[in-house]
N, C-alpha and C positions, 0 to 999 in steps of 0.2 A: 504493500500498499505505498501510495506516494506521500513524503511529508506534506502539511500546510504550508509551511514556514522554512524550506531548508536553508541552512546557512550559505554564503558566499564560498566556493570551492577555496578560496584564496586562504578561508580562518583553518579551514580542514588541512590545507597544506603547511600552513605556518605550525599547528597544533601538530601534525602527524611526521612532517618532514623535517623541520627545522628544527623545533626544540626540543626532542629527542635528543638530537647529537649536536646541540649547541651549535647550532650553523647560524653565521649572520645572513643576514641577506644577501652580501657579494659572495659568500661562499654557497650559498645556493644555488646564487646565478651562475658561477664558474662550474658546479656538479652538473646544472642542467644543460650549460652550453648557451646561456642566454645572458642579456645584459644585468646588470642589477638594476636599471630603471623598469626591465621587463617584468622581473619577477617583483619586484615592489610593488607595479601597480595591479598585477594579480591578486599579491597577498593583499591588499588593500581595497579589492573590490571595483577597481577602475578598470580592469580590463575582463575578459572571458579566457577560461580552458580552450583554448583550439585541440583539434584533431592533433595538430604537432606536438604541442604541450603534452595532451596526454601520453603520446608517445614518451616524450624526453622524463614524464612522472614517473610513468613504468620503469622504464630503464635504471633510471636513477634513484628512486627510492620504494621500487614493488610496486604491488597491487595490477590491474590491466589497464590498457588504454580505456577500455569500452568503460572501467567503472569511473575513473577521473573525468571523461567526457560526460560520462551519466550523469555525475554531480554535476555539471554545468547546466546540461539538459533540466533537471530538477530543479534549479534553481531558477534557471529562464523560464520555464512552465508555471511554478508558483507563481514568479512576478507577472507573467501574464495575466493568471487569473484573476490577479487581485482587481487589473484593469477589464476583467471580461463584460462586464456590466457596461461600458463603455463602447464595446464593440458592435456594430450595427450593421448585421445583412439579413439577407432576405433568403430564406430557405428554396432550395431550387428545386422545382417538380417538373419533369421530363413532360412533355408534350405526349400525347398518345400517338404512338407511331402506328404505320401500319402494318398488317402481319406480313412477314416474311414467305414466302412462296415453302419454306422449310415448314412453318408454321402452318399456313394452308391447308397442307396436305396430311397433317396429323389427324 
């Protein structure tokens, strides 16, 4: 079951990857092969876990890319659901179609 209000994945990265190893942002960025600024933005919820970053996280700290990317997806969906009441759409109702030859011969 999906969480109603999952944390931004950056929080999980800080708690699960940096803090247990006493890594600074610069050291974590080096391990991931990214700039310090890139990791800083991710940790502070200013950027997203991309597919490439998910692979980097899995290679450097474990888990699977699907897990890391899934955290981002869960966060994005929860954020979007908070605004769902503002999304206006018209349900699509297909027009009645003529029966195909196959249907007519049945």
